[in-house]
C-alpha distance (Angstrom), angle and dihedral (degrees) to the residues before:
residue distance angle dihedral
X1 . . .
X2 3.81 . .
X3 3.78 118.7 .
X4 3.80 123.4 -162.5
X5 3.81 113.5 -114.9
X6 3.82 88.4 -128.2
X7 3.80 86.6 75.5
X8 3.79 92.9 54.0
X9 3.84 101.4 -95.9
X10 3.79 123.2 107.7
X11 3.78 114.4 -106.9
X12 3.75 112.5 -103.5
X13 3.79 96.4 22.3
X14 3.80 113.4 128.3
X15 3.80 113.9 -138.6
X16 3.79 138.1 166.6
X17 3.79 117.8 -110.4
X18 3.82 93.1 -113.9
X19 3.81 89.8 56.4
X20 3.78 93.7 62.0
X21 3.79 113.6 106.6
X22 3.80 109.5 178.7
X23 3.79 117.0 -171.0
X24 3.81 122.5 -129.2
X25 3.80 89.6 -118.1
X26 3.81 91.8 54.9
X27 3.80 91.5 46.9
X28 3.81 91.8 49.9
X29 3.82 92.2 46.9
X30 3.81 91.7 50.5
X31 3.82 92.1 46.2
X32 3.81 92.9 49.4
X33 3.80 91.0 48.2
X34 3.80 91.7 50.7
X35 3.80 91.1 45.8
X36 3.80 92.3 51.5
X37 3.82 91.6 50.4
X38 3.80 90.4 51.3
X39 3.80 92.9 45.8
X40 3.80 91.8 51.6
X41 3.80 89.0 52.5
X42 3.81 91.5 49.2
X43 3.80 97.3 47.8
X44 3.83 96.4 88.7
X45 3.82 90.5 42.4
X46 3.81 93.0 52.4
X47 3.78 92.5 43.1
X48 3.82 92.4 53.2
X49 3.82 93.0 43.1
X50 3.80 92.5 52.0
X51 3.81 92.0 52.1
X52 3.82 90.8 61.2
X53 3.80 95.5 36.2
X54 3.79 97.7 -110.2
X55 3.81 97.7 136.4
X56 3.77 128.2 89.6
X57 3.81 111.5 -162.3
X58 3.79 125.2 -152.6
X59 3.80 115.0 -156.7
X60 3.78 127.7 -173.8
X61 3.78 144.6 152.4
X62 3.79 118.8 -118.4
X63 3.77 138.9 174.3
X64 3.78 133.5 -141.9
X65 3.80 114.1 140.0
X66 3.80 87.8 -18.3
X67 3.81 140.1 -2.0
X68 3.79 117.2 -72.7
X69 3.80 139.5 175.1
X70 3.80 117.2 -129.6
X71 3.79 128.1 -162.9
X72 3.82 123.2 -165.0
X73 3.81 124.7 -171.8
X74 3.81 120.0 -147.4
X75 3.79 112.8 -162.6
X76 3.81 142.9 135.9
X77 3.78 132.6 -112.6
X78 3.78 128.7 -170.0
X79 3.78 121.0 -132.6
X80 3.81 137.6 151.4
X81 3.81 89.8 -64.1
X82 3.81 93.6 52.6
X83 3.81 128.2 -112.8
X84 3.79 114.1 -1.5
X85 3.80 124.1 -164.9
X86 3.81 113.0 -134.6
X87 3.80 130.0 -167.7
X88 3.80 109.9 -169.8
X89 3.82 129.5 173.9
X90 3.79 103.5 -132.0
X91 3.76 100.3 -177.0
X92 3.78 152.8 -10.9
X93 3.79 125.7 -151.5
X94 3.77 131.9 -173.6
X95 3.80 107.3 -110.9
X96 3.81 113.2 -106.1
X97 3.79 92.4 179.3
X98 3.78 139.1 -23.0
X99 3.79 98.8 -133.1
X100 3.80 115.0 120.0
X101 3.82 96.2 -108.6
X102 3.82 93.6 51.2
X103 3.81 92.8 46.1
X104 3.81 93.2 53.5
X105 3.80 91.4 44.6
X106 3.81 89.2 55.2
X107 3.82 91.0 47.8
X108 3.81 88.3 54.5
X109 3.81 90.6 48.2
X110 3.81 92.4 52.3
X111 3.81 90.2 49.6
X112 3.79 92.9 50.2
X113 3.82 90.2 50.1
X114 3.80 90.1 59.5
X115 3.80 95.6 43.2
X116 3.83 99.1 -98.7
X117 3.79 114.9 137.1
X118 3.85 106.2 -130.1
X119 3.80 87.5 -141.6
X120 3.82 88.5 73.3
X121 3.81 94.5 56.9
X122 3.80 87.8 90.0
X123 3.82 87.7 66.5
X124 3.82 94.5 52.0
X125 3.79 136.3 71.3
X126 3.80 128.0 -118.0
X127 3.79 136.0 -157.7
X128 3.80 121.0 -157.0
X129 3.77 139.8 162.2
X130 3.81 123.9 -99.9
X131 3.81 96.7 -95.1
X132 3.80 109.2 132.3
X133 3.83 95.0 -132.0
X134 3.79 92.3 48.2
X135 3.80 91.5 48.9
X136 3.83 90.1 49.6
X137 3.80 91.2 46.7
X138 3.82 94.5 59.0
X139 3.81 98.8 31.9
X140 3.80 111.1 121.2
X141 3.82 92.6 -4.3
X142 3.82 97.4 94.3
X143 3.79 135.0 46.3
X144 3.80 91.3 -115.5
X145 3.80 132.7 12.6
X146 3.80 122.7 -157.1
X147 3.81 133.0 179.9
X148 3.79 115.7 -126.0
X149 3.82 108.6 -100.9
X150 3.81 91.0 -147.7
X151 3.81 91.9 55.7
X152 3.81 91.3 45.9
X153 3.80 91.2 50.2
X154 3.82 92.4 48.2
X155 3.80 88.9 50.6
X156 3.80 88.5 52.0
X157 3.81 89.8 53.1
X158 3.80 90.5 48.4
X159 3.80 89.7 56.6
X160 3.80 90.2 54.2
X161 3.80 85.4 71.5
X162 3.81 98.1 28.8
X163 3.83 108.0 37.9
X164 3.78 116.2 -140.0
X165 3.82 93.6 -147.6
X166 3.78 112.7 22.1
X167 3.80 93.0 -175.5
X168 3.82 89.9 70.4
X169 3.83 91.3 66.1
X170 3.80 132.0 73.4
X171 3.80 120.5 -120.5
X172 3.80 89.8 -105.7
X173 3.81 91.5 52.4
X174 3.80 91.8 48.3
X175 3.80 89.5 51.9
X176 3.81 90.8 53.5
X177 3.82 90.2 48.6
X178 3.81 89.2 50.5
X179 3.82 90.7 52.7
X180 3.80 91.0 47.3
X181 3.81 91.6 52.5
X182 3.82 92.0 47.0
X183 3.81 89.3 49.4
X184 3.81 91.2 52.1
X185 3.81 91.8 49.0
X186 3.81 89.6 49.5
X187 3.81 91.3 51.3
X188 3.81 89.5 51.2
X189 3.82 90.5 52.1
X190 3.80 93.3 48.5
X191 3.80 92.0 45.2
X192 3.79 90.5 54.2
X193 3.82 91.1 47.9
X194 3.80 92.9 47.8
X195 3.79 91.1 52.5
X196 3.81 92.2 58.0
X197 3.81 107.1 23.7
X198 3.82 126.5 76.9
X199 3.81 88.8 -153.7
X200 3.81 90.1 79.9
X201 3.79 102.8 70.4
X202 3.80 96.8 -166.0
X203 3.80 120.1 170.1
X204 3.82 88.5 -117.1
X205 3.78 138.1 -1.0
X206 3.83 109.5 -74.9
X207 3.76 121.6 -121.0
X208 3.78 120.6 -105.2
X209 3.79 129.7 -117.0
X210 3.82 110.9 -114.3
X211 3.79 113.9 -156.7
X212 3.82 93.0 -152.5
X213 3.82 91.7 54.2
X214 3.78 106.5 48.5
X215 3.81 93.7 -175.0
X216 3.80 85.6 73.5
X217 3.82 83.9 81.9
X218 3.80 84.3 79.9
X219 3.80 90.7 55.8
X220 3.80 95.0 57.0
X221 3.81 92.7 44.8
X222 3.82 92.3 48.0
X223 3.80 90.9 50.1
X224 3.80 93.2 49.1
X225 3.80 90.2 48.8
X226 3.81 91.8 48.2
X227 3.81 89.2 53.2
X228 3.80 96.7 38.1
X229 3.81 93.5 124.7
X230 3.81 90.2 56.9
X231 3.79 90.5 50.4
X232 3.79 91.7 47.7
X233 3.80 92.0 52.5
X234 3.79 90.5 49.3
X235 3.80 90.5 51.4
X236 3.81 90.5 53.8
X237 3.79 92.8 51.5
X238 3.81 103.5 19.3
X239 3.81 118.1 -161.7
X240 3.78 122.5 -138.3
X241 3.80 106.7 -69.3
X242 3.78 141.5 143.4
X243 3.80 116.9 -78.5
X244 3.84 91.7 -115.3
X245 3.80 90.4 53.0
X246 3.81 91.5 48.3
X247 3.81 90.6 49.5
X248 3.81 89.6 51.2
X249 3.80 90.9 50.9
X250 3.81 93.3 49.0
X251 3.81 93.0 46.8
X252 3.82 93.2 53.1
X253 3.80 93.1 45.7
X254 3.82 91.3 49.0
X255 3.81 93.6 50.1
X256 3.79 106.9 47.3
X257 3.83 93.7 135.1
X258 3.81 92.0 51.7
X259 3.80 89.6 48.3
X260 3.81 90.0 51.7
X261 3.82 89.6 49.2
X262 3.83 92.6 52.3
X263 3.81 92.5 48.3
X264 3.81 90.0 48.6
X265 3.81 89.5 48.9
X266 3.80 96.5 48.8
X267 3.81 101.8 37.5
X268 3.85 95.4 76.7
X269 3.81 88.8 48.5
X270 3.80 91.7 54.1
X271 3.81 89.8 48.5
X272 3.81 90.1 51.0
X273 3.82 91.5 50.7
X274 3.80 89.8 51.5
X275 3.82 88.4 55.1
X276 3.83 91.3 46.9
X277 3.82 88.8 54.7
X278 3.82 93.2 57.7
X279 3.79 110.9 128.3
X280 3.80 101.5 -169.1
X281 3.80 100.5 56.0
X282 3.84 138.6 41.2
X283 3.81 110.6 -89.9
X284 3.82 106.7 171.4
X285 3.82 92.6 95.6
X286 3.82 89.8 53.4
X287 3.80 90.4 62.5
X288 3.80 95.6 59.3
X289 3.81 91.6 42.6
X290 3.82 91.6 51.7
X291 3.80 96.4 48.3
X292 3.80 92.3 43.8
X293 3.80 87.9 53.8
X294 3.81 91.6 49.6
X295 3.81 91.3 51.1
X296 3.80 90.6 51.8
X297 3.82 90.9 49.9
X298 3.80 91.3 48.9
X299 3.79 92.1 51.6
X300 3.80 92.1 49.0
X301 3.82 92.4 49.1
X302 3.81 90.1 50.6
X303 3.82 92.6 55.9
């Protein structure tokens, strides 16, 4: 096979696939080049779509090495197969400030970079998270403002462990919530230990809790449940560890049924979020159907 020299292999040299060793720099350069070609092709499409209000933007703050603002455009194009839904990141900017005025100014800058006249934003829709500054930044600037269903659902899950209004629960219910929260915190501790310690002989490296994505609480609980036998054996012959770590281990081992219940409770929610995140099909109707189903389940369990 012939490999382009831009990927680090001399043109014309024949190599087997397993011999290819592409550097991260080469991969990034190739990806950025491909992205720029695609963006140049999309510029007239996005410009025309914004003029008639046929774009829905999604805006959010993220963090890798540093804070950034991302902007994604959701739109449709028509080809031989008919109308196709497209979700395309159109820009990322280093955050200069998270106040409402700065956020909207950066949204305008990202739009201008891709050939969208900021004047046409008032014809389009926007989806954002529930952060107060983000909500203020887009308020009144777009034709329609929506909250991200995935963020709303994650917030709902958060309040399973941290009740919004404690006075609506009985003492017994609050005690169960307290145990559930302690169990989650213990799973997070054990997950962190298992990722760095050879004492925890898990079948594979456990996933990590991510504070900005609360549904990752399911990941750590699933991984502890999948490796419950390992944890049980460690509890019978505990290695040298800090008292807090030992308490976390004992709590998880003593509450397997509660851990199973929490995983069973959260798994359908994660599956629903995955459907909400679909980029090639309409998903707004799925949100109302999901929450209506959850309300029905809650009423039945109360009876």
